[in-house]
N, C-alpha and C positions, 0 to 999 in steps of 0.2 A: 418559911416552910410551905410546902405544897398544900393547897386546899382545893377540894373539888366541890363545886356548887352546882346542884342539879337545877335545870330550868325547864322541867317538863310541864309545868303548870301554865295555863292560859295562853294558848297560841290561837290567833285568829286564822281561820282556814277558809279557802275558797277554791272551787274548781272553775268558777265562772270568770274570774279576772283574766283580762287579756293583756295586761302589762304589769311590769314589776311594781308593786305598790310602794308608795312613798309615805304611807302612814297606816294606821289601823282603822279599818272601816268597821264601825260598830254594827253594821248590818250583816257582816260576815258571821259564820258560825264560830263559836269559841270551843276549842277542844283541849284536853289534856293529853299529853303523850304517855305511852305509845299510841299511835293512831294509824289506821289504814282506811282509805276511802273506798276500798273494794270488799269490805268485810261482809257485805250482803250480796251485791251484784256479782261478785267473783265466785259465788258458790251456788248459783241458781240455774246454771246451764245456758245453752244457746250461744255460748261464746260471744256474749255481747257486753261484757263488763267494761266500764269506762276506763280508757287508757289515754293519758294526756299529761299536761303540765298543771299542777295545782300549787297553790302558794300557802306557805305557813309564815305568819308574822308574829314577832314577839318583841315587846319593849323591855330592854334590859336596863335596869336601874343600877347605877354604879354603887349606890349606897348599900346594895345587897351583897356586894363583893368585898372580900378582904383586901387590904392594901397590899399590892404585889408589883413586881417589876414587869411581868409579862402575863398576858391573858390569852388562853387558847380556847376556842370553841371545839368541842368534841362531839361529833355526830356518829352514833353507833350503828345506825341503819337507816338509809334513805333510798327507797327503791323506785327506779333502778339507777337513775342519774340525778344529780342535783347541782344547782348553782347557789353559791352563798353570796348574799349582799349584806354589807354592814355599813350603816350610815349612808345608804344610797349608792355605795360603790361595790361593784362586783369584785370579790377577793379570790374566789376559787371555784373550780368545777370538779366534780368527781363522778366517774363512771364505774358502776358496780354497786348493787343494792344490798349487799349482805355483809359488808365489812365496815370497820371503824375508820374514820378519817378526821383529821384535825387541821385547824387553821389558826395561825397567830393573828389575833384581832386587836392587839394592844394599841396600835396607832390610831385606831378608829373609835375607840371607846370614849364616849362623852358622859355627862351626867345622866342623860337618857339616850340610849342607843337603839336604833331600830335594826332588828335582825330579821332578814328575809331569806327563806329557803324556798327556791323554786324546784319542786320535786317532779320528776317526769318518768312515767312508765310506758310512754308511747312506743310503738314498734320502731326499730331502726336497724341498721346493718352493721353496727360496730360494737354493741354492748351485749354480752351474754347474760341470761338466756333470752332467746327470741322464739324458739319453737320447743315446746316440751309439754308433757302431760301433767301440768299443774298450773295454778293461777299465779300470775306475776302481780301480786298485790302492790298497788301503789301506796306510798305513805311514808311518813316520818315515824317508823314503827318500833324504834328502840329509843333508849335514853339520849338526851342531849344535855351536855354538861359544859360548864366553864371551868377550866383548869387554871389555877392561879399559882405561878411559880416565880422564883427569883431569876435574875438575869442569867446566872449559871444554873443549869438544871439538867436532869436526865432527859434524854432526847424524847421529843414529842412529835417530831416531823417525819420520821422515816417510816412510811407505809403503815402508820397507825399503831406501831409497836410499843412495847412497854419500856424500851430503853435498857433492857437487861436480858441477857441470854445465859441460860444455865445448861451445861452439858455434863451430866454425870456418866462416868464409865465404871462399870463394876469390875473389880479386880480381886478375885478370890473372895475373902470375907470383908473386904473394904470397898469403898467407892471413891474414885478420884473425881472431884467436882471442879470443873472449869467454869468460872463466872466472868462474863464480859459485860461491861457497862459502857454506855455511850453518853458523853456529856456535851451539851450545847453551850457555847460561850465559856469554855473552861478558862481558868486563869492560873498563872504561876502560883505555887504555894498551896493549891487545893489538893486534897486527896480524898479517897473513898474508903470508908470503913464498912467491911462486910461482916455481918453477924449471922451465924447459922443456928437454926432452931429445930428441935424435934417436933413431933406431932402435938405434944402437950405444951408447946411454946416455951420449952426450957432451952436457954442458950447452950449450945454444945461447942462453940468455938468462934473465933473472930480473926480476921485478917485485915490489915490496913495497907493501902498502896496508892501511890500517885499514878500508877499505870492503869490502863483500861482493862486489864485482865489479871485475874488471880486464880490460883489453884488451891484447893483444900481437900484433905483426905478425911472421909468419915470412916472411922474404924468400926469393925463389927457392924457393918451397915445392915439396916432392916430394909428389905427389898419391897418395892411396889410390886405386889404379886397378884394383880387382877382382883377378881371377886373374893378370892381367899383372904387377902390382906393388902388392901390398897393404901399402904403406908406412905405418908407424905412428909417431907421436910420443907423448910422454908428458909430463904435467905433474904436479909434486908440489906440494901445498899444505901449508905448515907453519905451525901456529898458534904465534905467538911471544908470550912474556911475559917482560919484563925481560931480553931478549936470549937467552932459552932456548926451545927447541922443546918445547912441552907436548903437541902432537898433530900428526899428519900423515896425509894421505891422498894417494894418487896414482891416476891413471887414464890409460890410453892413449886416443888419439883419432886420427882420420884426417881429412885435408883432401880433400874431394871435392865435386863438384857433380853433380846429376843432374836429368833431366827424364823424364817419361813422355809420349810423343807418340802421339796416336791413329793416326797413319799410319806412323811410323818405329819405334815401340816404345820400348824403354828406351835412354836416352842417358846415358852416364857420362862426365863431364869433357869434354863437347862432342862425343863420338864415339858412334856407334851401337854398342851393346853388348848383343847378344841374350841375354836371360835364359832359359836352357834348363836345366832341372834337375829336382829331385825334391822330394817332401814326405818328412818324417821323423817317425816316432814314436820315443819315447825308450826303449821297453822292450826286454827281452831274454828269450830262452828260459831258464826256470828261475830268473830273477832278478827279473822284473817290471821296475819302473822304478827299482830301487835300484842305479843304475849307478856304477861307479868311473871315475876319469879315463881309464884305459886303454881302457874301452869307448867313451867319447866319441872318443878319439883314433883308434881303429880305424874307427869310423863315418866320421869325417872323411876318413881316408885312402881309404876305399872310394868315398866320394862324389866325391872329387877324381879318383881313378883313372877313374871313369866319365866324367869330363869336364864335370861340371855347373858352371854359373856362378851358380846360384841354389839356395836351399833355402827351401821353405815349412816353417817350424817349427810343425807342427800338433800338436794343436789347442789349445795352451795355452802358457804360459811355460815355456821349457826352462832347463836348468842354466846358470848364468853361465859355467861353464867352456866349454860348447859355443859360446856367443856369442863368447867370447874366441877360440876356434879359428876361427870364421867370420871374425872381424876379421883374424887372422893369415894365413889362407889366401886371403882375397879373395872369399869367397862373398857374394853379394848376398841379403839376407834379408827375408822376409815374416814378421813376428812377430804373434801373435794371442792373443786370450783365448778361453776355452772356452764362448763364447756360441753354443751349437750345437744344431741339430736341433729343439728344442722350446722355444718362447718361454714363459717363466713370468712372469705379471704380478707375482708376488711376488719375482722375482729381479732387479728393476731395480737396486737398490742394490749387489748383488753384481757386476753387470756394470760398474758405475761404479768400485767399489773395485778390481776386478781390472785394469781398464784403467789406473787411476792407478798401481798397482804395476808393471804392465808398462812403462809409459813412464818412470816415475821411476827404476826399477832398470836400465833399458836405454838411457837417453837417450844415453850417451856412445859407444855402439857404432857405428862408421861403416858396418858391414855392413848395418844395418837401414835400409830405405828406405820401408817401408809398415807401418802398423799395421792389422791385420785386425780389423774390427768384429764379424764373425760368420761362421759356416759353416752353410750349409743350414738356416738358422733358419726359413725359410718352408716347412718340410716340410708343415705343415698349413694352408698358405695364406699369401698375401703381402699381404693387405689389412687385417690386424688393426691398428686405430688405436694400440693400446698398443705393439705391436711397432715400428711406424713411429716413434712418439715416442721409444721407447727408442733407436733407431738415430740419430735426429737429436741426441739428448742426447750419445751417444757421439761422433758426428761433431764436434760443437762442442767437446766436451771435449778431443779429440785435438788440434785446431787451437789451442785455448787453451793447452794444456800444451806443445805442440811445433809451432813454426811452420816447421820445416825439413823435415818429412816429410809424406807423403800418406796417405790412408786407402783401404782396399779391403774387399771382401767376397768370399766364395766362395758363389755362388748355386747352389741346387739346380737340376738340369736342367729340371724342368717349370716353373720360375718364368718367367712371361711377360716378354719383353724390354721391354714397355711398362709394367711394374710400377713403382709409385711407390718401391718399395724399391730398385730399381736406380738411381734418380736421386740417392740420398743420398750415397754415398761418392765420392771423387775419381776412382778407377779401379775397374773391375769385372773379376772373373773368374768363370767358370762351371765347375761340376763336371759333366762330360759323360762318359757311358759308352756312347755309341753303339757297338755292336759287342760289348758284353758284357751290359749290362742292357737288352737289346732294341736295336732299330735295327740299322744296318749301319755298319761303319767308314767307309764312303763318305759318311755323313751329317755327319761332323764338320766338314770344311772348308766346305761350303755353309752350314751353320748359322752359323758365325762370319762368313762373308762377308755373310750377311743382316743379322746384328747390326751389323757394321761399316758396311754401307750405310745401315741404318735410323738408327744413332746415330754419325754420322761424327766427333763431337766427344768421344765417350766411349772412352777406351782400354779394350780388351777383351783378356783373357787366358784361359788354361785353368788353373784351380786344381787340378783333379783329372782324371785319365783313366788307365785301366788295366784289366787283367783278371787273373784268378787262374790260377796254374799250380803244380802239384805234380809229383811224379815219375811222371806219366802221359804216354803217348806214342801217336802215331798218324801215319800218312801222309796222312790225310784230316781235318785239323783243322777242328772245328766250334765255333761259339759255344757256350759253356757246358760244354765237355768237360773243362776244367781241365788240359789238356795243355800241356806246355812248348812244343809246336809252335804251338798256337793263340796263346799269349801272344806268341811271337816274331812271328808273322804280324801280329797286332793292332798291335804297336809299330812294325813296319816301315811299316804303312799310316799310322799316326799321325805318324811321323817325316816321311813324304812330305808329308802335309797341312800340317804345321807349317812345314817348310822352304819351302813355297810362299807362306807368309803372314807376311812380316816385320813386319806391323802388330801381331801378337800381342805385348803388352807383356811377358808372362812365361808360361811353360808349366811345369807341375810334374807329373811322373809320380806317380801314387798307386800304389805307395809305394816308397821305396828298399828297405825291408826288410819281410818278413812281420811281423805284429805280433799281439799278443794281443787277441782279441775273443771273450769267453767265451759270448756269445749265439749264435755261429755254430756250426752243425753241418753242414758241407758240405765237399766236395772230398776227402773220405776222411781228413781229419785235423782233428778238431774243435777248436774254441777259438781259431782263428786266422783272420785275413784274409790270404789268400795272394797278394795283388796285388803283393808285393814283387818287385823285380828280383833280390833275394837272399833266401835262407832266413832264418828267424827267428834261427838260431844263427850267422849270418854265415859259415857254412862253405861254402856252394855259391852260385856266381854262375849264375843262370839265363841261357839264351841271350839273352834280351832285354837283360840287362846289357851284353853285348858289342855289341848293336846300337847302344846309346847311346855306348859307348866308341868304336866305329868312327866314329860321326857327330860326336861332340863333342870327343874327346881327340885332339890332333894327334900324339901319340906313336905311331910306327908300330906296327901290330898286325894280326894275322890270326887268325881263329877259325872252326873248323868247328862248325856247330850239330849238335845231336842226338847228342852223345857218350853219353848215357844210353839212347838208342834204338838198340840194337844189332841185335836180331832183327827182320827185316823179311820180309814175305811176297811183296811184288810183285817182278816180274822186273826192272823198271827203277824206281829210287827217286829221289826228289828230295832233293838235298843242298844246303843253303844255307851260304854262307861270308860272314862279315863281315870287311871290311878297309877301312882308310882309304888304302890304297895304290892307285896308278893301275891296276894289273892284278893278276889272280889266275889262277893255273893250278892245276888239280886233277888229281892222279894217282891212279889206281885200280890197286893192285898194280903200280906202276911205270909204267903206261901213261897217257899224257896224255889227258885228256878235253877239252882245249882251253884257250885263254886267253881270259878275258873282261876287258873294259875297264870302268872305273868310269864310270857314266853320270850322275854328279853325286850319286849316293847310294851308300853303302858296302855294298850288298847284291848278292851274286853267286849265281846259281842254276844248278845243274848237274843233268843227268839221268845217273844212275850205274847201269850194269848191275849186277844183284845176283845173284851166283851164288857159292855156297860162302862162304868168308871173304874179305872185301875190306879191305885196308889203304888208307885214304885219306890223302893228303898234299896240303895246300894250300900253295902257294908264292906269296908276295907280296914281290917284291924279295929281300932277304936273310932274310926271315922264313919260318918254316914252322909248320904245326900239323898234328896227326895224329889220326885216329880209326879205328874199325873198325866194319864192319857185317857181318851174317851172315844168309844166306838160310835161311828156315824155311818149312815147308809150311803151318803153322797159326799164326794170330796168337797171340802170347804174352800170355796173359790177365793176367800180372803188370803189363802196361802199361795195362790198362783200369780206369778208376775204377768202383768199386762203392760207392755211397753207403751209409755206415753208418746204419741206421735209416730209409732211404728207403722210402716206401710202395710205390713202383714205380720200378725202374731202366729206363733207356731201352731196354736190350737185351731186356727182358722183354715188349716190346710187339709184338703182331701187326702186320705191315706188308705186306699183299698188294700185289703189283706193280700199279701204275696207280691205286691208291686211297689215300685220306688215312689218316693215323694221328696219334697224340698227339705223335710226334716231328717232325711238320711244323711249319713256322713259321706264326704267326698270319696273316701276309700271304697265304700260300699257301691257307690254309683260307678266309680272307675273300674270296678271288677266286672262290669258288663260291657260288651262291645258298643251297644247303642248308647248306653249311658256315658261311656268314655267319649264317644264322638260328639255327643251333645255338650258335654262339659268342655272339651278342648276348643270347640267353636266359641263358646262363651268366654273362656279364659283368654283366647286370642284377642278378643275385643277389650278385655279388662287390662291386659298387660302388653306393653310394647315388645317388639322383638329384641332379643339379646344377641350376643355373638353366636355365630354358626346357626342363626335362625331360631335359637331357643328363646323361651319367654323370660321376661325380666320383671321383677317387682321391687319398687323402691330402690332401684339401682343395683340389686343383687340378682345374679343369674339363678334361674329356677332349677337348682341342682336336685339330686335325689333326696337329700335330707330335707330340703325346703318342701318338696312335693309330699314327703312323708308327714311333715308338720301340717300342711294344708289338708291332708287326708283325714285328720282328726276333726275338722270343722264339719258341721252340718252345712248342706248347700245354702240354706236360708241364712245362717249366721255369717257365712263367708260373704254373701252378697250384701248383707247389712253392713259389715265391716268395710267392704270395698268402697262404699260410698264415702266414708271418712278418710280412708287411707289412700285411695287411688282416684277418687273423684268419679267413680263409676256407679251409677244408680239405675235402678229399674222401677217402673211404675207397678202399682198393685196388679193392673191388668196383665202386664208382661210377666210378673211373677206367677200369676195364676195360670197363664198360658204355658209357662215352663213346667209348672207342676202337672198340668194335664198331659204333657208329653212324657214326663217321668212316670205317670200313672199307667202308661201303656207298656212299660218295660218291666219284665219280671225280675223280682229280687233274686240275687244270686244265692245259691244254696250255701248254707253255713258249713265251713270245713271242720 
């Protein structure tokens, strides 16, 4: 019978070794798995985390293994490429850091066997990802097991899969379940016994067959129905020889049907089921992506508390344990490969192998409904013939391997809606940051309305939207200020836009949690992307978390925003309350400031007199929440972001009344003739010429919508971002000189 022996303990580790080790050097560091060598330097900024080849060495003692015919080593995650050496001989290589792979090591096992894994996360031109806004943590960061099986066994070689495929098809009140198994070294006279179980592990039926495929009908089937009722069945396959079980595998499955309608959105089991949720990265503060089961469980609890019905598992294959949790909790999942940001002509085979692994290893999960082909892959343009061919290959591959699910992409914001790239997948989503990376929050809804009108037969969704927030605060939130207040405002506006558009097939906040991005130096805390609704350590729920909880989670709640923003200078300050209850009443030092009614959205706004110390109490039905504000004469500078290493901070800029300055939005400056001439001259230096003499940025023509998006940036913020995105930088002296020129141009009159 199959036995699985975990070998996570006591691996010798070195980044300094220059050759494949032939033994265990006692001077090396000893680590237990899971482990990442970038758990610290991959999260501190400056894009300087160590990338290269490191070695993990383990002495395998055969006495610790049960007697078996065959032994496989199973590596569940080695980022991003790895070579396996057993007993001094190289047995296998694997490219792709997020999936399971196995190697038969039977012939090399001795009484004591040296296992060496050379794991490499150095840059190359063949393995995805190579360019993306997250840290590519190196390490042996998931479990390593020895699987002990008989000579005849359910397959362990094919793309890391489980050796069993379950395809349920709902038919009225019943479900027809096709089960296919794959046996290695099968013999005459062997057969497979399939036993089906309900959620309580009661056997409900059995089929025995010498064939590799059987069909079974579950009568009066209980459907897997998302968060409402994520009911799971189980099937166990036992390989029989002479009446004895010599191997077995089991897998859970769910019976459900779904459609994605361009007008009604997502439909689960015949009923409209809005997919509103988040994207998730798998890393943690101080851990990297070497997560333990309790980390996955905590993430799932928090996502469910927020009220999500869907998760986009970005931008790679996640741990099988988390997919299992998605099945159990009823989250509808978008699963994707890390074909991201920059198309590599030499990486085609890797996209194919990673997609095969994703599908084969995850086929049985009822939570997954779409396979993601790519993310923002057209960053440098959308018309590359090789890029388009690569996507067509992946599209056909997905439908060839899985006829039950659809495909999708996450398109980068500037990608034209008439692009041939958009026509390839079954459904489409866009990553839009209007209101953060330029543009205004008000642009989001009309943009999607225009896409929906132009392509009435293509389901459209939002694969990413969000903005960054740290522990900075203001009563006058502005785009780009990194305050918790602006993030809350941004998400309120996006929730309003999404709520009015039921045709959006899925919407995913970017991101549920702050995550490691070592290339980033912004927001006052380097090395992270801070768009999370929660902090990287999962200790603090930002106000925007509660905006979604009030909108999506029916469990009664009330939350006063701005609890970390205590000191306030204004005589009357705005206080926002989130609640899913019909009414909210706010009290200031015991005095009622009035009762407000829910207007269809869970946001309540109060003007609060600010004098001395004020205790606020929000009451919604039986629920209460409290906070405190305090009147101060001068703004508390601890609340204001001062960029580390910034050439120029926004508060250092001269801003004479009635005249322009670097803190003005591009659209304001462009509204004046002199300002427009000044800007166009600078933009011409920043961006190369496109077709017809037009400007071009990151491979995209500067069309009207692109210019509208740029118009939402302040001049200073655009220049700061241009340094990272386009390699264009200005010195402090040059910036001050530009500001002096703007100071001579009168501000346009407000319309």
